[in-house]
C-alpha positions in Angstrom: -16.2 161.1 -76.2 -13.0 163.2 -76.6 -10.9 160.0 -76.7 -12.9 158.7 -79.6 -12.5 162.0 -81.5 -8.7 161.9 -81.0 -8.5 158.3 -82.0 -10.5 158.7 -85.2 -8.6 161.8 -86.2 -5.3 159.9 -85.8 -6.6 157.1 -88.0 -7.9 159.5 -90.7 -11.5 158.5 -90.1 -12.9 161.7 -88.6 -13.8 164.1 -91.5 -15.7 161.5 -93.5 -17.6 159.9 -90.7 -18.5 162.6 -88.2 -20.6 165.8 -88.1 -19.4 168.7 -86.0 -21.2 171.6 -84.3 -20.1 175.0 -85.7 -18.9 177.7 -83.3 -21.1 180.9 -83.2 -18.5 182.8 -85.2 -19.1 180.5 -88.1 -15.5 179.5 -88.1 -14.6 175.8 -87.9 -11.8 175.1 -85.4 -11.4 171.3 -84.7 -11.1 170.5 -81.0 -11.6 167.5 -78.9 -14.4 169.2 -76.8 -16.8 170.1 -79.6 -19.9 168.0 -80.1 -19.6 165.3 -82.7 -21.9 162.5 -84.0 -21.6 159.8 -86.5 -22.9 160.4 -90.0 -25.8 158.4 -91.3 -26.8 157.4 -94.8 -30.2 158.5 -96.2 -31.9 155.4 -94.6 -30.6 156.4 -91.2 -28.1 153.6 -90.9 -24.5 154.2 -89.7 -22.1 155.2 -92.5 -19.7 152.4 -91.5 -22.1 149.5 -92.2 -21.1 147.4 -95.2 -23.3 145.5 -97.7 -23.8 142.7 -95.1 -24.8 145.3 -92.5 -21.7 144.6 -90.5 -19.3 147.3 -89.1 -16.5 147.9 -91.6 -14.4 149.8 -89.0 -15.1 147.5 -86.1 -11.6 147.8 -84.5 -12.0 151.6 -84.5 -15.7 151.8 -83.3 -16.4 154.6 -80.8 -17.3 154.3 -77.2 -21.1 154.0 -77.6 -20.6 151.1 -80.0 -18.1 149.4 -77.9 -20.4 149.3 -74.8 -23.7 148.7 -76.6 -26.2 147.4 -75.4 -25.0 148.7 -72.0 -25.6 152.3 -71.1 -24.0 153.5 -67.8 -26.0 156.2 -66.2 -25.5 158.5 -63.2 -27.8 157.4 -60.4 -29.8 159.6 -58.0 -27.8 158.3 -55.0 -24.5 159.7 -56.4 -23.7 156.3 -57.9 -23.3 154.7 -61.3 -26.1 152.4 -62.6 -25.7 150.1 -65.6 -28.7 150.3 -67.9 -29.3 148.1 -70.9 -30.9 148.8 -74.3 -33.7 146.3 -74.7 -34.0 146.9 -78.4 -30.8 145.0 -79.0 -31.5 141.7 -80.8 -28.8 140.1 -78.6 -30.8 141.0 -75.5 -34.2 140.1 -77.0 -33.2 136.7 -78.4 -33.5 133.9 -75.7 -31.2 131.7 -77.8 -28.3 134.1 -77.3 -25.7 133.6 -74.5 -26.4 135.2 -71.2 -24.8 138.5 -70.4 -21.9 138.0 -67.9 -21.0 140.2 -65.0 -17.6 140.6 -66.5 -19.3 142.3 -69.6 -21.0 144.8 -67.3 -17.8 145.5 -65.4 -15.8 146.1 -68.6 -18.5 148.5 -69.9 -18.5 150.4 -66.6 -14.7 150.7 -66.6 -14.7 151.9 -70.2 -17.3 154.5 -69.2 -15.3 155.8 -66.3 -12.1 155.9 -68.4 -13.7 157.8 -71.2 -16.0 160.3 -69.4 -13.8 163.1 -68.0 -16.8 164.8 -66.3 -18.0 161.8 -64.3 -17.4 163.4 -60.9 -19.3 166.5 -62.0 -22.3 164.4 -63.0 -22.2 162.5 -59.7 -22.3 165.8 -57.8 -25.1 167.1 -59.9 -27.2 164.0 -59.1 -26.6 164.6 -55.4 -27.9 168.2 -55.8 -30.9 166.9 -57.7 -31.7 164.5 -54.8 -31.6 167.3 -52.3 -33.7 169.7 -54.4 -36.7 167.4 -55.1 -36.2 164.4 -52.8 -38.5 165.9 -50.2 -41.4 165.8 -52.6 -41.8 162.0 -52.8 -40.3 159.8 -50.1 -40.7 156.4 -51.9 -38.7 157.6 -54.8 -35.7 158.3 -52.6 -35.8 155.5 -50.1 -32.7 153.3 -49.8 -33.2 150.7 -52.5 -33.4 147.8 -50.0 -36.4 149.3 -48.1 -38.2 150.6 -51.2 -37.8 147.4 -53.2 -38.8 145.3 -50.2 -42.3 146.6 -50.9 -42.4 147.2 -54.7 -40.9 143.9 -55.8 -43.4 141.7 -54.0 -46.1 144.1 -55.1 -45.1 143.6 -58.7 -45.2 139.9 -58.2 -48.8 140.3 -57.2 -49.4 142.3 -60.4 -48.1 139.5 -62.6 -49.5 136.6 -60.5 -52.9 136.1 -62.2 -52.6 133.1 -64.4 -54.5 133.0 -67.7 -55.4 136.7 -67.4 -57.1 138.2 -70.4 -57.8 141.8 -69.3 -54.4 142.8 -68.0 -55.1 146.5 -68.1 -58.2 146.0 -65.9 -56.2 143.9 -63.4 -53.4 146.4 -63.4 -55.8 149.2 -62.5 -57.3 147.1 -59.7 -53.8 146.4 -58.5 -52.9 150.1 -58.7 -56.0 151.1 -56.8 -55.3 148.6 -54.1 -51.6 149.6 -53.7 -52.6 153.3 -53.6 -55.4 153.0 -51.1 -53.8 150.4 -48.8 -50.4 152.1 -48.7 -52.2 155.4 -47.9 -54.0 153.7 -45.0 -50.9 152.3 -43.5 -48.3 155.0 -44.2 -50.4 158.1 -43.9 -53.3 157.3 -41.6 -51.6 154.8 -39.3 -47.9 155.8 -39.3 -48.2 159.5 -39.9 -46.5 159.6 -43.3 -43.3 157.8 -42.3 -41.9 154.8 -44.3 -39.6 153.1 -42.0 -39.9 149.3 -41.7 -40.2 146.0 -43.6 -43.2 145.2 -41.3 -45.0 148.2 -42.8 -44.5 146.8 -46.3 -45.7 143.4 -45.2 -48.9 144.9 -43.8 -49.7 146.7 -47.0 -48.9 143.7 -49.2 -51.3 141.5 -47.1 -54.1 144.0 -47.6 -53.4 144.3 -51.3 -53.3 140.5 -51.7 -56.7 140.2 -50.0 -58.3 142.8 -52.2 -56.9 141.2 -55.4 -58.2 137.7 -54.4 -61.7 138.8 -55.3 -60.8 140.3 -58.7 -63.2 139.3 -61.5 -61.5 139.1 -64.9 -63.7 140.5 -67.7 -63.3 140.3 -71.5 -61.1 143.1 -72.8 -62.7 145.8 -74.9 -60.1 147.8 -76.9 -60.5 151.5 -76.4 -59.6 152.8 -79.8 -58.7 156.4 -78.7 -56.4 155.1 -76.0 -54.6 152.8 -78.5 -54.3 155.6 -81.0 -52.6 157.7 -78.3 -50.3 154.8 -77.5 -49.3 154.3 -81.1 -48.8 158.0 -81.6 -45.9 157.9 -79.1 -44.0 155.7 -81.6 -45.2 157.6 -84.7 -47.7 154.9 -85.4 -45.1 152.3 -86.1 -44.0 149.1 -84.3 -41.0 146.9 -85.0 -41.0 143.1 -84.8 -38.4 140.4 -85.5 -38.3 138.2 -88.6 -35.4 135.7 -88.9 -33.6 137.6 -86.1 -33.8 140.9 -88.0 -36.0 143.8 -87.0 -38.7 145.0 -89.4 -41.1 148.0 -88.9 -44.8 148.1 -89.6 -47.1 151.1 -89.5 -50.3 150.4 -87.6 -53.6 152.1 -88.3 -56.8 151.8 -86.3 -60.2 152.1 -88.1 -63.0 149.6 -88.3 -60.2 147.0 -88.0 -56.5 147.0 -87.2 -54.1 147.3 -90.1 -50.5 146.4 -89.4 -48.5 146.8 -92.5 -50.5 144.9 -95.2 -52.3 142.7 -92.8 -55.7 143.4 -91.3 -57.1 142.1 -88.0 -60.5 142.3 -86.3 -60.5 143.9 -82.9 -62.2 140.9 -81.4 -59.3 138.7 -82.4 -56.9 140.8 -80.3 -59.3 141.2 -77.4 -59.6 137.4 -76.9 -55.9 136.8 -76.4 -54.7 135.5 -73.0 -51.2 135.8 -71.4 -49.3 132.7 -70.6 -47.3 132.4 -67.4 -43.8 132.8 -69.0 -45.0 136.0 -70.7 -46.0 137.4 -67.3 -42.7 136.4 -65.9 -40.9 138.4 -68.6 -43.1 141.4 -67.8 -42.2 141.1 -64.2 -38.5 141.0 -65.0 -38.9 144.2 -67.0 -40.8 146.1 -64.3 -38.2 145.1 -61.7 -35.4 146.4 -63.9 -37.3 149.6 -64.7 -37.7 150.4 -61.0 -34.0 150.6 -60.6 -33.5 153.2 -63.3 -32.5 156.7 -62.3 -34.8 158.2 -65.0 -37.7 156.3 -63.4 -37.0 157.6 -59.9 -36.5 161.2 -61.2 -39.9 161.0 -63.1 -41.7 159.9 -59.9 -40.1 162.8 -58.0 -41.0 165.3 -60.8 -44.6 164.2 -60.7 -44.7 164.4 -56.9 -43.1 167.9 -57.0 -45.9 169.0 -59.4 -48.5 167.7 -56.9 -46.9 169.6 -54.0 -46.2 172.9 -55.8 -49.2 173.3 -58.0 -51.9 171.2 -56.3 -50.8 171.5 -52.6 -51.1 167.8 -52.3 -48.1 166.0 -50.8 -47.9 162.3 -51.7 -46.0 160.1 -49.3 -47.3 156.6 -50.2 -46.9 154.4 -53.3 -49.8 155.9 -55.3 -47.7 157.5 -58.0 -45.6 154.4 -58.8 -48.7 152.2 -58.9 -50.4 154.6 -61.3 -47.3 155.0 -63.5 -47.0 151.2 -63.9 -50.7 150.6 -64.5 -51.7 153.5 -66.7 -48.5 154.0 -68.6 -46.2 150.9 -68.7 -48.9 148.2 -68.7 -51.3 150.0 -71.0 -48.5 150.5 -73.6 -47.0 147.0 -73.3 -50.4 145.3 -73.5 -51.5 147.1 -76.7 -48.3 146.4 -78.5 -48.1 142.8 -77.3 -51.5 142.1 -78.7 -50.6 143.5 -82.1 -47.4 141.5 -82.0 -49.3 138.3 -81.3 -51.6 139.0 -84.2 -48.7 139.7 -86.6 -47.0 136.5 -85.5 -50.4 134.6 -85.8 -50.3 133.5 -82.2 -53.4 132.3 -80.2 -51.9 133.5 -76.9 -49.6 136.3 -75.8 -46.2 134.6 -75.1 -42.7 135.6 -74.1 -41.8 136.7 -77.6 -44.7 139.1 -77.9 -44.1 140.6 -74.5 -40.4 140.9 -75.2 -41.0 142.8 -78.4 -43.6 145.0 -76.8 -41.1 145.9 -74.1 -38.5 146.6 -76.7 -40.8 149.0 -78.5 -41.8 150.6 -75.3 -38.4 150.8 -73.8 -36.9 152.7 -76.7 -39.3 155.5 -75.9 -38.4 155.5 -72.2 -34.6 155.6 -72.8 -35.1 158.4 -75.3 -36.9 160.6 -72.8 -40.5 159.7 -73.5 -40.9 158.9 -69.8 -40.5 162.6 -69.0 -43.0 163.6 -71.7 -46.1 161.5 -72.3 -46.0 159.4 -69.2 -45.3 162.3 -66.9 -48.2 164.2 -68.5 -50.4 161.1 -67.7 -49.3 161.2 -64.1 -50.2 164.9 -63.9 -53.6 164.2 -65.3 -54.1 161.6 -62.5 -53.1 164.1 -59.9 -55.5 166.7 -61.3 -58.4 164.3 -61.4 -57.8 163.3 -57.8 -58.7 166.9 -56.6 
């Protein structure tokens, strides 16, 4: 932020702590509008961290540090949305104090005060909505109407107590949502999403279909897990005494996480407890409100319209995204976390860590890469 650059320059902190972009001419002319970023030491840590890994310049920390773990984002409805970084130990640790509304308000006010281009960004989001909003109605519905269907649908997804094969149940759920929403929205109501009663009719049909679900033992698909781990460069992080530690995971005849080795069958037998499914539900509900999530749905729908001639006006894309991308990734990492922590069940801690590993990729743009590619493959296969 320009205000941070000016402040650190006045305090004599700028030259030793920041990197600058160099103008095309090769000449360096300091301005408040050039791109700057904090220097890191060789390990990747911030240069301001002291021997105790605490900030040595806390009173002068820049905007992104002052507002962490909050991340205000420009929404698709020309609004501001407060996002949160789920890798923050403060957020993951259930023993920490709850985040207050006043914290959110303070971060939002700080964001508005520091970002001089906020109105430009809001106008850009409105243009984005107009340009691709036609492609996928559910992604651009007023939140009240859209969430009146998706939140109860997600509760159905996380309602199966003692579930072992969560990916299988998630796929059954996605198939039910896609097919039943298509019957009601497209075949019955001519492609119009317009009422809570419509959502109720779809949910009733989905609930009936899921009531006959037959849970089967999980069989780990090694290639799918390799692809999932590749998205995080083969590494996961976990918590030890409230500090994050990374482990590289390799899949061969067995699963190697750091120096520990686990048999596939040990991970396949793990069952989710009810609090773990509640934590998963909380995350999915949060994710549905993210602008990046809505934009990704619209991008996939636009691909279906432009390149496949297939308009999608029901909830198929969102269901497939949640099942084949989010659930598949979270389930794999949660099972590895349970093995690392020597747990006989998948609990809240394992799901929270899996979400934190997964969410870092979403907030860094992964959702527009690997996950979007997965949605496009689904669209291609449906031809």
